[in-house]
Gaussian input, Z-matrix of N, CA and C with variables (Angstrom, degrees):
# hf/3-21g

backbone

0 1
 N
 C     1     B1
 C     2     B2     1     A1
 N     3     B3     2     A2     1     D1
 C     4     B4     3     A3     2     D2
 C     5     B5     4     A4     3     D3
 N     6     B6     5     A5     4     D4
 C     7     B7     6     A6     5     D5
 C     8     B8     7     A7     6     D6
 N     9     B9     8     A8     7     D7
 C    10    B10     9     A9     8     D8
 C    11    B11    10    A10     9     D9
 N    12    B12    11    A11    10    D10
 C    13    B13    12    A12    11    D11
 C    14    B14    13    A13    12    D12
 N    15    B15    14    A14    13    D13
 C    16    B16    15    A15    14    D14
 C    17    B17    16    A16    15    D15
 N    18    B18    17    A17    16    D16
 C    19    B19    18    A18    17    D17
 C    20    B20    19    A19    18    D18
 N    21    B21    20    A20    19    D19
 C    22    B22    21    A21    20    D20
 C    23    B23    22    A22    21    D21
 N    24    B24    23    A23    22    D22
 C    25    B25    24    A24    23    D23
 C    26    B26    25    A25    24    D24
 N    27    B27    26    A26    25    D25
 C    28    B28    27    A27    26    D26
 C    29    B29    28    A28    27    D27
 N    30    B30    29    A29    28    D28
 C    31    B31    30    A30    29    D29
 C    32    B32    31    A31    30    D30
 N    33    B33    32    A32    31    D31
 C    34    B34    33    A33    32    D32
 C    35    B35    34    A34    33    D33
 N    36    B36    35    A35    34    D34
 C    37    B37    36    A36    35    D35
 C    38    B38    37    A37    36    D36
 N    39    B39    38    A38    37    D37
 C    40    B40    39    A39    38    D38
 C    41    B41    40    A40    39    D39
 N    42    B42    41    A41    40    D40
 C    43    B43    42    A42    41    D41
 C    44    B44    43    A43    42    D42
 N    45    B45    44    A44    43    D43
 C    46    B46    45    A45    44    D44
 C    47    B47    46    A46    45    D45
 N    48    B48    47    A47    46    D46
 C    49    B49    48    A48    47    D47
 C    50    B50    49    A49    48    D48
 N    51    B51    50    A50    49    D49
 C    52    B52    51    A51    50    D50
 C    53    B53    52    A52    51    D51
 N    54    B54    53    A53    52    D52
 C    55    B55    54    A54    53    D53
 C    56    B56    55    A55    54    D54
 N    57    B57    56    A56    55    D55
 C    58    B58    57    A57    56    D56
 C    59    B59    58    A58    57    D57
 N    60    B60    59    A59    58    D58
 C    61    B61    60    A60    59    D59
 C    62    B62    61    A61    60    D60
 N    63    B63    62    A62    61    D61
 C    64    B64    63    A63    62    D62
 C    65    B65    64    A64    63    D63
 N    66    B66    65    A65    64    D64
 C    67    B67    66    A66    65    D65
 C    68    B68    67    A67    66    D66
 N    69    B69    68    A68    67    D67
 C    70    B70    69    A69    68    D68
 C    71    B71    70    A70    69    D69
 N    72    B72    71    A71    70    D70
 C    73    B73    72    A72    71    D71
 C    74    B74    73    A73    72    D72
 N    75    B75    74    A74    73    D73
 C    76    B76    75    A75    74    D74
 C    77    B77    76    A76    75    D75
 N    78    B78    77    A77    76    D76
 C    79    B79    78    A78    77    D77
 C    80    B80    79    A79    78    D78
 N    81    B81    80    A80    79    D79
 C    82    B82    81    A81    80    D80
 C    83    B83    82    A82    81    D81
 N    84    B84    83    A83    82    D82
 C    85    B85    84    A84    83    D83
 C    86    B86    85    A85    84    D84
 N    87    B87    86    A86    85    D85
 C    88    B88    87    A87    86    D86
 C    89    B89    88    A88    87    D87
 N    90    B90    89    A89    88    D88
 C    91    B91    90    A90    89    D89
 C    92    B92    91    A91    90    D90
 N    93    B93    92    A92    91    D91
 C    94    B94    93    A93    92    D92
 C    95    B95    94    A94    93    D93
 N    96    B96    95    A95    94    D94
 C    97    B97    96    A96    95    D95
 C    98    B98    97    A97    96    D96
 N    99    B99    98    A98    97    D97
 C   100   B100    99    A99    98    D98
 C   101   B101   100   A100    99    D99
 N   102   B102   101   A101   100   D100
 C   103   B103   102   A102   101   D101
 C   104   B104   103   A103   102   D102
 N   105   B105   104   A104   103   D103
 C   106   B106   105   A105   104   D104
 C   107   B107   106   A106   105   D105
 N   108   B108   107   A107   106   D106
 C   109   B109   108   A108   107   D107
 C   110   B110   109   A109   108   D108
 N   111   B111   110   A110   109   D109
 C   112   B112   111   A111   110   D110
 C   113   B113   112   A112   111   D111
 N   114   B114   113   A113   112   D112
 C   115   B115   114   A114   113   D113
 C   116   B116   115   A115   114   D114
 N   117   B117   116   A116   115   D115
 C   118   B118   117   A117   116   D116
 C   119   B119   118   A118   117   D117
 N   120   B120   119   A119   118   D118
 C   121   B121   120   A120   119   D119
 C   122   B122   121   A121   120   D120
 N   123   B123   122   A122   121   D121
 C   124   B124   123   A123   122   D122
 C   125   B125   124   A124   123   D123
 N   126   B126   125   A125   124   D124
 C   127   B127   126   A126   125   D125
 C   128   B128   127   A127   126   D126
 N   129   B129   128   A128   127   D127
 C   130   B130   129   A129   128   D128
 C   131   B131   130   A130   129   D129
 N   132   B132   131   A131   130   D130
 C   133   B133   132   A132   131   D131
 C   134   B134   133   A133   132   D132
 N   135   B135   134   A134   133   D133
 C   136   B136   135   A135   134   D134
 C   137   B137   136   A136   135   D135
 N   138   B138   137   A137   136   D136
 C   139   B139   138   A138   137   D137
 C   140   B140   139   A139   138   D138
 N   141   B141   140   A140   139   D139
 C   142   B142   141   A141   140   D140
 C   143   B143   142   A142   141   D141
 N   144   B144   143   A143   142   D142
 C   145   B145   144   A144   143   D143
 C   146   B146   145   A145   144   D144
 N   147   B147   146   A146   145   D145
 C   148   B148   147   A147   146   D146
 C   149   B149   148   A148   147   D147
 N   150   B150   149   A149   148   D148
 C   151   B151   150   A150   149   D149
 C   152   B152   151   A151   150   D150
 N   153   B153   152   A152   151   D151
 C   154   B154   153   A153   152   D152
 C   155   B155   154   A154   153   D153
 N   156   B156   155   A155   154   D154
 C   157   B157   156   A156   155   D155
 C   158   B158   157   A157   156   D156
 N   159   B159   158   A158   157   D157
 C   160   B160   159   A159   158   D158
 C   161   B161   160   A160   159   D159
 N   162   B162   161   A161   160   D160
 C   163   B163   162   A162   161   D161
 C   164   B164   163   A163   162   D162
 N   165   B165   164   A164   163   D163
 C   166   B166   165   A165   164   D164
 C   167   B167   166   A166   165   D165
 N   168   B168   167   A167   166   D166
 C   169   B169   168   A168   167   D167
 C   170   B170   169   A169   168   D168
 N   171   B171   170   A170   169   D169
 C   172   B172   171   A171   170   D170
 C   173   B173   172   A172   171   D171
 N   174   B174   173   A173   172   D172
 C   175   B175   174   A174   173   D173
 C   176   B176   175   A175   174   D174
 N   177   B177   176   A176   175   D175
 C   178   B178   177   A177   176   D176
 C   179   B179   178   A178   177   D177
 N   180   B180   179   A179   178   D178
 C   181   B181   180   A180   179   D179
 C   182   B182   181   A181   180   D180
 N   183   B183   182   A182   181   D181
 C   184   B184   183   A183   182   D182
 C   185   B185   184   A184   183   D183
 N   186   B186   185   A185   184   D184
 C   187   B187   186   A186   185   D185
 C   188   B188   187   A187   186   D186
 N   189   B189   188   A188   187   D187
 C   190   B190   189   A189   188   D188
 C   191   B191   190   A190   189   D189
 N   192   B192   191   A191   190   D190
 C   193   B193   192   A192   191   D191
 C   194   B194   193   A193   192   D192
 N   195   B195   194   A194   193   D193
 C   196   B196   195   A195   194   D194
 C   197   B197   196   A196   195   D195
 N   198   B198   197   A197   196   D196
 C   199   B199   198   A198   197   D197
 C   200   B200   199   A199   198   D198
 N   201   B201   200   A200   199   D199
 C   202   B202   201   A201   200   D200
 C   203   B203   202   A202   201   D201
 N   204   B204   203   A203   202   D202
 C   205   B205   204   A204   203   D203
 C   206   B206   205   A205   204   D204
 N   207   B207   206   A206   205   D205
 C   208   B208   207   A207   206   D206
 C   209   B209   208   A208   207   D207
 N   210   B210   209   A209   208   D208
 C   211   B211   210   A210   209   D209
 C   212   B212   211   A211   210   D210
 N   213   B213   212   A212   211   D211
 C   214   B214   213   A213   212   D212
 C   215   B215   214   A214   213   D213
 N   216   B216   215   A215   214   D214
 C   217   B217   216   A216   215   D215
 C   218   B218   217   A217   216   D216
 N   219   B219   218   A218   217   D217
 C   220   B220   219   A219   218   D218
 C   221   B221   220   A220   219   D219
 N   222   B222   221   A221   220   D220
 C   223   B223   222   A222   221   D221
 C   224   B224   223   A223   222   D222
 N   225   B225   224   A224   223   D223
 C   226   B226   225   A225   224   D224
 C   227   B227   226   A226   225   D225
 N   228   B228   227   A227   226   D226
 C   229   B229   228   A228   227   D227
 C   230   B230   229   A229   228   D228
 N   231   B231   230   A230   229   D229
 C   232   B232   231   A231   230   D230
 C   233   B233   232   A232   231   D231
 N   234   B234   233   A233   232   D232
 C   235   B235   234   A234   233   D233
 C   236   B236   235   A235   234   D234
 N   237   B237   236   A236   235   D235
 C   238   B238   237   A237   236   D236
 C   239   B239   238   A238   237   D237
 N   240   B240   239   A239   238   D238
 C   241   B241   240   A240   239   D239
 C   242   B242   241   A241   240   D240
 N   243   B243   242   A242   241   D241
 C   244   B244   243   A243   242   D242
 C   245   B245   244   A244   243   D243
 N   246   B246   245   A245   244   D244
 C   247   B247   246   A246   245   D245
 C   248   B248   247   A247   246   D246
 N   249   B249   248   A248   247   D247
 C   250   B250   249   A249   248   D248
 C   251   B251   250   A250   249   D249
 N   252   B252   251   A251   250   D250
 C   253   B253   252   A252   251   D251
 C   254   B254   253   A253   252   D252
 N   255   B255   254   A254   253   D253
 C   256   B256   255   A255   254   D254
 C   257   B257   256   A256   255   D255
 N   258   B258   257   A257   256   D256
 C   259   B259   258   A258   257   D257
 C   260   B260   259   A259   258   D258
 N   261   B261   260   A260   259   D259
 C   262   B262   261   A261   260   D260
 C   263   B263   262   A262   261   D261
 N   264   B264   263   A263   262   D262
 C   265   B265   264   A264   263   D263
 C   266   B266   265   A265   264   D264
 N   267   B267   266   A266   265   D265
 C   268   B268   267   A267   266   D266
 C   269   B269   268   A268   267   D267
 N   270   B270   269   A269   268   D268
 C   271   B271   270   A270   269   D269
 C   272   B272   271   A271   270   D270
 N   273   B273   272   A272   271   D271
 C   274   B274   273   A273   272   D272
 C   275   B275   274   A274   273   D273
 N   276   B276   275   A275   274   D274
 C   277   B277   276   A276   275   D275
 C   278   B278   277   A277   276   D276
 N   279   B279   278   A278   277   D277
 C   280   B280   279   A279   278   D278
 C   281   B281   280   A280   279   D279
 N   282   B282   281   A281   280   D280
 C   283   B283   282   A282   281   D281
 C   284   B284   283   A283   282   D282
 N   285   B285   284   A284   283   D283
 C   286   B286   285   A285   284   D284
 C   287   B287   286   A286   285   D285
 N   288   B288   287   A287   286   D286
 C   289   B289   288   A288   287   D287
 C   290   B290   289   A289   288   D288
 N   291   B291   290   A290   289   D289
 C   292   B292   291   A291   290   D290
 C   293   B293   292   A292   291   D291
 N   294   B294   293   A293   292   D292
 C   295   B295   294   A294   293   D293
 C   296   B296   295   A295   294   D294
 N   297   B297   296   A296   295   D295
 C   298   B298   297   A297   296   D296
 C   299   B299   298   A298   297   D297
 N   300   B300   299   A299   298   D298
 C   301   B301   300   A300   299   D299
 C   302   B302   301   A301   300   D300
 N   303   B303   302   A302   301   D301
 C   304   B304   303   A303   302   D302
 C   305   B305   304   A304   303   D303

   B1=1.4531
   B2=1.5896
   B3=1.1852
   B4=1.4697
   B5=1.5736
   B6=1.3092
   B7=1.4717
   B8=1.7244
   B9=1.2937
   B10=1.4163
   B11=1.4585
   B12=1.3316
   B13=1.5329
   B14=1.6028
   B15=1.3519
   B16=1.6246
   B17=1.5927
   B18=1.2744
   B19=1.6116
   B20=1.4531
   B21=1.4051
   B22=1.5122
   B23=1.5023
   B24=1.3382
   B25=1.4746
   B26=1.4977
   B27=1.3982
   B28=1.4472
   B29=1.5784
   B30=1.2923
   B31=1.4226
   B32=1.5292
   B33=1.3697
   B34=1.3501
   B35=1.7378
   B36=1.2374
   B37=1.3911
   B38=1.4714
   B39=1.2903
   B40=1.4292
   B41=1.5561
   B42=1.2499
   B43=1.4905
   B44=1.5434
   B45=1.3592
   B46=1.4740
   B47=1.6158
   B48=1.3020
   B49=1.5653
   B50=1.6255
   B51=1.3566
   B52=1.4314
   B53=1.4981
   B54=1.2880
   B55=1.4110
   B56=1.4747
   B57=1.3258
   B58=1.6151
   B59=1.5685
   B60=1.3079
   B61=1.6277
   B62=1.4969
   B63=1.3544
   B64=1.4389
   B65=1.4753
   B66=1.3999
   B67=1.5704
   B68=1.4544
   B69=1.2985
   B70=1.4904
   B71=1.5228
   B72=1.3881
   B73=1.3506
   B74=1.4884
   B75=1.2939
   B76=1.5416
   B77=1.4620
   B78=1.3352
   B79=1.3654
   B80=1.5662
   B81=1.2426
   B82=1.5429
   B83=1.5350
   B84=1.2262
   B85=1.5570
   B86=1.5446
   B87=1.4811
   B88=1.4486
   B89=1.4238
   B90=1.3003
   B91=1.3410
   B92=1.5662
   B93=1.3001
   B94=1.5470
   B95=1.6087
   B96=1.3389
   B97=1.5551
   B98=1.5889
   B99=1.3865
   B100=1.3507
   B101=1.5234
   B102=1.2231
   B103=1.4610
   B104=1.6422
   B105=1.2663
   B106=1.4659
   B107=1.4952
   B108=1.2642
   B109=1.4197
   B110=1.4835
   B111=1.2980
   B112=1.3703
   B113=1.6195
   B114=1.2537
   B115=1.4138
   B116=1.6459
   B117=1.4160
   B118=1.4554
   B119=1.4912
   B120=1.4231
   B121=1.4806
   B122=1.4894
   B123=1.2299
   B124=1.4714
   B125=1.4764
   B126=1.4051
   B127=1.3698
   B128=1.5425
   B129=1.2837
   B130=1.5266
   B131=1.4711
   B132=1.3456
   B133=1.5647
   B134=1.4314
   B135=1.3425
   B136=1.4857
   B137=1.5428
   B138=1.3390
   B139=1.4169
   B140=1.4524
   B141=1.3483
   B142=1.4959
   B143=1.5477
   B144=1.4477
   B145=1.4828
   B146=1.4812
   B147=1.4552
   B148=1.3725
   B149=1.4945
   B150=1.3632
   B151=1.4999
   B152=1.3942
   B153=1.2733
   B154=1.4842
   B155=1.5487
   B156=1.2341
   B157=1.5075
   B158=1.4633
   B159=1.3966
   B160=1.5645
   B161=1.5259
   B162=1.3443
   B163=1.4163
   B164=1.6859
   B165=1.1930
   B166=1.4625
   B167=1.5708
   B168=1.2370
   B169=1.4723
   B170=1.5119
   B171=1.3423
   B172=1.4644
   B173=1.4279
   B174=1.2468
   B175=1.5127
   B176=1.4091
   B177=1.3447
   B178=1.5289
   B179=1.4311
   B180=1.3700
   B181=1.4381
   B182=1.5080
   B183=1.2982
   B184=1.3968
   B185=1.6358
   B186=1.2579
   B187=1.4144
   B188=1.5057
   B189=1.2903
   B190=1.5218
   B191=1.4091
   B192=1.4216
   B193=1.4261
   B194=1.4152
   B195=1.4129
   B196=1.4832
   B197=1.5426
   B198=1.2653
   B199=1.5866
   B200=1.4727
   B201=1.3881
   B202=1.3646
   B203=1.5531
   B204=1.2646
   B205=1.4618
   B206=1.5699
   B207=1.3710
   B208=1.4791
   B209=1.5888
   B210=1.2551
   B211=1.5139
   B212=1.4233
   B213=1.3782
   B214=1.4003
   B215=1.5920
   B216=1.2920
   B217=1.4637
   B218=1.5349
   B219=1.3411
   B220=1.3725
   B221=1.4812
   B222=1.3333
   B223=1.6211
   B224=1.5376
   B225=1.1898
   B226=1.6850
   B227=1.6199
   B228=1.2622
   B229=1.5103
   B230=1.6757
   B231=1.2869
   B232=1.4714
   B233=1.5191
   B234=1.3555
   B235=1.4802
   B236=1.6258
   B237=1.3157
   B238=1.4041
   B239=1.4181
   B240=1.4224
   B241=1.3397
   B242=1.5740
   B243=1.1975
   B244=1.3890
   B245=1.5853
   B246=1.3156
   B247=1.3945
   B248=1.5154
   B249=1.3663
   B250=1.4670
   B251=1.4448
   B252=1.3226
   B253=1.5943
   B254=1.4413
   B255=1.3901
   B256=1.4485
   B257=1.4162
   B258=1.4258
   B259=1.4487
   B260=1.4712
   B261=1.3528
   B262=1.4485
   B263=1.5418
   B264=1.3652
   B265=1.3346
   B266=1.5386
   B267=1.3151
   B268=1.4428
   B269=1.4870
   B270=1.2447
   B271=1.5422
   B272=1.3986
   B273=1.3205
   B274=1.4815
   B275=1.5638
   B276=1.3100
   B277=1.4974
   B278=1.5157
   B279=1.3961
   B280=1.4854
   B281=1.4539
   B282=1.3624
   B283=1.4548
   B284=1.4078
   B285=1.4268
   B286=1.4749
   B287=1.4611
   B288=1.4293
   B289=1.3816
   B290=1.4199
   B291=1.3422
   B292=1.5863
   B293=1.5990
   B294=1.2986
   B295=1.3941
   B296=1.5367
   B297=1.2227
   B298=1.3501
   B299=1.5049
   B300=1.3125
   B301=1.3950
   B302=1.6746
   B303=1.3721
   B304=1.5282
   B305=1.4623
   A1=110.18
   A2=115.37
   A3=119.45
   A4=103.16
   A5=114.46
   A6=126.27
   A7=108.57
   A8=113.56
   A9=116.44
   A10=113.93
   A11=115.54
   A12=116.43
   A13=108.32
   A14=111.23
   A15=110.08
   A16=108.99
   A17=111.55
   A18=118.41
   A19=111.13
   A20=110.19
   A21=123.22
   A22=111.14
   A23=116.01
   A24=121.21
   A25=111.23
   A26=114.43
   A27=119.78
   A28=107.95
   A29=118.62
   A30=121.05
   A31=115.27
   A32=112.52
   A33=114.28
   A34=111.06
   A35=116.09
   A36=119.78
   A37=113.33
   A38=119.98
   A39=129.51
   A40=107.71
   A41=115.29
   A42=123.67
   A43=108.39
   A44=115.26
   A45=118.92
   A46=106.56
   A47=109.29
   A48=115.66
   A49=109.57
   A50=116.60
   A51=118.40
   A52=116.22
   A53=116.03
   A54=120.74
   A55=117.22
   A56=114.21
   A57=119.50
   A58=108.92
   A59=112.07
   A60=111.09
   A61=111.55
   A62=112.01
   A63=118.67
   A64=118.40
   A65=109.49
   A66=118.66
   A67=103.29
   A68=124.87
   A69=120.49
   A70=109.84
   A71=126.29
   A72=120.44
   A73=109.08
   A74=120.80
   A75=122.26
   A76=115.21
   A77=122.28
   A78=133.90
   A79=111.52
   A80=121.11
   A81=121.09
   A82=117.20
   A83=112.28
   A84=117.18
   A85=115.10
   A86=113.34
   A87=120.74
   A88=106.74
   A89=127.74
   A90=134.98
   A91=114.31
   A92=113.81
   A93=117.23
   A94=108.93
   A95=115.43
   A96=119.73
   A97=107.94
   A98=109.89
   A99=117.59
   A100=106.88
   A101=128.31
   A102=135.83
   A103=104.92
   A104=114.63
   A105=117.71
   A106=108.02
   A107=122.68
   A108=127.31
   A109=110.37
   A110=118.83
   A111=125.50
   A112=107.45
   A113=119.66
   A114=125.96
   A115=107.89
   A116=113.93
   A117=111.71
   A118=119.99
   A119=116.87
   A120=114.96
   A121=119.31
   A122=116.53
   A123=117.88
   A124=114.77
   A125=118.07
   A126=123.51
   A127=105.93
   A128=120.99
   A129=119.63
   A130=110.44
   A131=119.52
   A132=118.69
   A133=110.86
   A134=119.96
   A135=120.74
   A136=112.09
   A137=117.93
   A138=123.08
   A139=111.68
   A140=116.13
   A141=121.69
   A142=112.76
   A143=111.50
   A144=112.65
   A145=117.37
   A146=109.56
   A147=121.16
   A148=115.86
   A149=112.37
   A150=122.37
   A151=109.00
   A152=125.56
   A153=125.83
   A154=102.06
   A155=118.92
   A156=119.53
   A157=118.79
   A158=109.52
   A159=115.52
   A160=107.67
   A161=122.02
   A162=120.97
   A163=110.04
   A164=113.21
   A165=118.15
   A166=116.78
   A167=122.68
   A168=124.45
   A169=111.14
   A170=115.31
   A171=126.74
   A172=112.76
   A173=119.70
   A174=127.02
   A175=110.77
   A176=115.83
   A177=117.14
   A178=114.88
   A179=114.73
   A180=120.96
   A181=108.51
   A182=121.13
   A183=124.97
   A184=108.07
   A185=120.19
   A186=127.46
   A187=105.96
   A188=121.89
   A189=127.39
   A190=109.78
   A191=119.66
   A192=122.30
   A193=110.30
   A194=111.08
   A195=119.95
   A196=107.31
   A197=122.75
   A198=123.05
   A199=107.15
   A200=116.84
   A201=123.70
   A202=109.06
   A203=118.81
   A204=127.43
   A205=107.42
   A206=117.58
   A207=119.16
   A208=113.53
   A209=115.66
   A210=116.36
   A211=116.71
   A212=117.60
   A213=122.92
   A214=110.17
   A215=119.54
   A216=123.34
   A217=111.73
   A218=114.41
   A219=122.96
   A220=115.43
   A221=120.15
   A222=115.51
   A223=103.83
   A224=109.72
   A225=121.77
   A226=108.09
   A227=116.89
   A228=114.90
   A229=110.31
   A230=117.57
   A231=119.13
   A232=107.75
   A233=110.35
   A234=117.52
   A235=111.95
   A236=119.23
   A237=116.96
   A238=116.53
   A239=115.41
   A240=119.60
   A241=117.74
   A242=116.57
   A243=127.73
   A244=120.89
   A245=113.19
   A246=120.34
   A247=121.26
   A248=110.70
   A249=123.42
   A250=114.08
   A251=115.88
   A252=118.74
   A253=99.75
   A254=114.68
   A255=128.67
   A256=109.17
   A257=115.74
   A258=121.62
   A259=114.57
   A260=119.76
   A261=118.85
   A262=113.57
   A263=120.22
   A264=115.78
   A265=113.24
   A266=117.09
   A267=121.03
   A268=113.50
   A269=110.50
   A270=118.61
   A271=113.82
   A272=120.28
   A273=123.38
   A274=111.51
   A275=117.25
   A276=118.04
   A277=103.49
   A278=113.25
   A279=118.13
   A280=115.67
   A281=120.68
   A282=125.00
   A283=115.01
   A284=114.49
   A285=114.55
   A286=111.07
   A287=116.57
   A288=124.06
   A289=116.02
   A290=110.86
   A291=119.10
   A292=110.36
   A293=118.34
   A294=123.16
   A295=110.68
   A296=119.87
   A297=127.06
   A298=118.65
   A299=118.48
   A300=122.13
   A301=110.97
   A302=108.70
   A303=109.37
   A304=115.41
   D1=143.94
   D2=178.25
   D3=-91.99
   D4=170.51
   D5=-166.89
   D6=-54.13
   D7=-42.41
   D8=-178.62
   D9=-71.66
   D10=-40.02
   D11=179.67
   D12=-71.58
   D13=-35.18
   D14=178.11
   D15=-62.24
   D16=-46.12
   D17=-178.42
   D18=-51.65
   D19=-53.11
   D20=178.86
   D21=-53.41
   D22=-48.30
   D23=-177.93
   D24=-61.64
   D25=-44.10
   D26=-179.12
   D27=-63.24
   D28=-41.20
   D29=176.13
   D30=-57.94
   D31=-43.67
   D32=-175.60
   D33=-75.09
   D34=-36.11
   D35=171.41
   D36=-60.72
   D37=-38.69
   D38=-179.85
   D39=-59.99
   D40=-48.07
   D41=178.05
   D42=-61.96
   D43=-49.39
   D44=-175.04
   D45=-59.95
   D46=-46.62
   D47=-176.96
   D48=-57.44
   D49=-46.65
   D50=177.25
   D51=-62.49
   D52=-42.36
   D53=175.37
   D54=-64.53
   D55=-33.93
   D56=172.34
   D57=-72.24
   D58=-34.29
   D59=176.53
   D60=-59.67
   D61=-45.24
   D62=179.72
   D63=-64.42
   D64=-38.37
   D65=176.10
   D66=-67.26
   D67=-48.13
   D68=-174.01
   D69=-71.16
   D70=-16.83
   D71=175.01
   D72=-68.22
   D73=-26.30
   D74=178.09
   D75=-106.76
   D76=-0.59
   D77=177.82
   D78=-134.45
   D79=50.87
   D80=-173.44
   D81=-62.10
   D82=-17.94
   D83=-175.76
   D84=-107.98
   D85=24.28
   D86=178.64
   D87=-94.45
   D88=96.29
   D89=-176.47
   D90=-59.01
   D91=-39.34
   D92=179.74
   D93=-69.84
   D94=-39.21
   D95=178.54
   D96=-57.34
   D97=-48.15
   D98=-169.67
   D99=-73.83
   D100=-28.51
   D101=173.69
   D102=-66.06
   D103=-47.63
   D104=-176.71
   D105=-71.76
   D106=-33.82
   D107=177.47
   D108=-59.88
   D109=-48.53
   D110=-176.99
   D111=-63.04
   D112=-46.56
   D113=-179.98
   D114=-58.07
   D115=-49.42
   D116=174.55
   D117=-63.33
   D118=-39.34
   D119=166.45
   D120=-60.34
   D121=-29.94
   D122=175.66
   D123=-71.65
   D124=-38.61
   D125=179.52
   D126=-75.82
   D127=-39.87
   D128=175.27
   D129=-58.89
   D130=-53.26
   D131=177.26
   D132=-52.40
   D133=-46.57
   D134=-176.90
   D135=-59.01
   D136=-45.40
   D137=-177.78
   D138=-71.72
   D139=-41.23
   D140=170.58
   D141=-49.90
   D142=-48.99
   D143=-178.40
   D144=-62.43
   D145=-38.67
   D146=172.71
   D147=-50.50
   D148=-57.25
   D149=-179.13
   D150=-60.40
   D151=-42.11
   D152=-167.13
   D153=-80.35
   D154=-32.28
   D155=174.57
   D156=-64.80
   D157=-26.63
   D158=-177.76
   D159=-100.73
   D160=-37.57
   D161=-163.42
   D162=-122.08
   D163=-8.58
   D164=-178.77
   D165=99.10
   D166=173.85
   D167=-167.99
   D168=-66.53
   D169=143.70
   D170=170.76
   D171=-87.27
   D172=-23.97
   D173=177.80
   D174=-134.51
   D175=153.84
   D176=178.16
   D177=-60.99
   D178=-28.93
   D179=-174.64
   D180=-70.73
   D181=-14.03
   D182=-175.37
   D183=-91.21
   D184=-3.33
   D185=176.92
   D186=-52.09
   D187=129.17
   D188=178.08
   D189=-121.67
   D190=152.66
   D191=171.35
   D192=96.11
   D193=-176.23
   D194=-171.29
   D195=-86.53
   D196=-12.41
   D197=-178.84
   D198=-108.35
   D199=154.59
   D200=171.67
   D201=-83.41
   D202=97.26
   D203=-172.44
   D204=-89.25
   D205=-18.52
   D206=179.92
   D207=-48.63
   D208=-30.08
   D209=-177.89
   D210=-82.49
   D211=-12.80
   D212=-176.89
   D213=-77.54
   D214=145.40
   D215=176.00
   D216=62.80
   D217=175.16
   D218=177.67
   D219=-60.44
   D220=141.38
   D221=174.80
   D222=-86.59
   D223=162.76
   D224=-174.39
   D225=-55.64
   D226=-30.56
   D227=-176.06
   D228=-88.22
   D229=-6.36
   D230=178.16
   D231=-84.97
   D232=89.67
   D233=-163.65
   D234=-66.77
   D235=-39.83
   D236=177.44
   D237=-64.85
   D238=-38.27
   D239=175.39
   D240=-72.02
   D241=-4.89
   D242=176.89
   D243=-108.97
   D244=36.68
   D245=-165.27
   D246=39.01
   D247=43.64
   D248=176.47
   D249=71.60
   D250=17.46
   D251=179.47
   D252=-108.02
   D253=134.06
   D254=174.38
   D255=177.10
   D256=176.11
   D257=-172.25
   D258=-60.85
   D259=-27.77
   D260=179.93
   D261=-96.65
   D262=3.57
   D263=-179.79
   D264=-90.55
   D265=155.97
   D266=172.18
   D267=-115.30
   D268=118.40
   D269=-171.28
   D270=52.40
   D271=31.85
   D272=174.78
   D273=82.34
   D274=3.92
   D275=-169.72
   D276=-104.92
   D277=75.63
   D278=-177.92
   D279=-64.88
   D280=-42.63
   D281=-177.62
   D282=-58.47
   D283=-45.13
   D284=-178.49
   D285=-68.72
   D286=-39.68
   D287=175.34
   D288=-53.36
   D289=-55.15
   D290=-174.44
   D291=-69.09
   D292=-28.83
   D293=177.73
   D294=-54.63
   D295=-48.88
   D296=175.03
   D297=-65.41
   D298=-16.68
   D299=-172.48
   D300=-104.55
   D301=-6.13
   D302=179.77
   D303=-88.34

């Protein structure tokens, strides 16, 4: 996966993970949902590690090491600096999307 595809997949898994957490709050005895939640969490963690290993941290909490690397490079929400990939972009096409919003 390229950077944009990996970022999008992480966003999708984050959404599914949150929805499952809310579902499990009201259905705590549903083993199929709990199993699915664990699979989503595992895949999310794997892809998050891959992304952060290649492109840097997605959150300040992911900063590793003796230096504060969070301030280096573009942050995930800086769309133009991230090849048009960010929370407000649609399929990575930031300029087209933003043109309609201005």
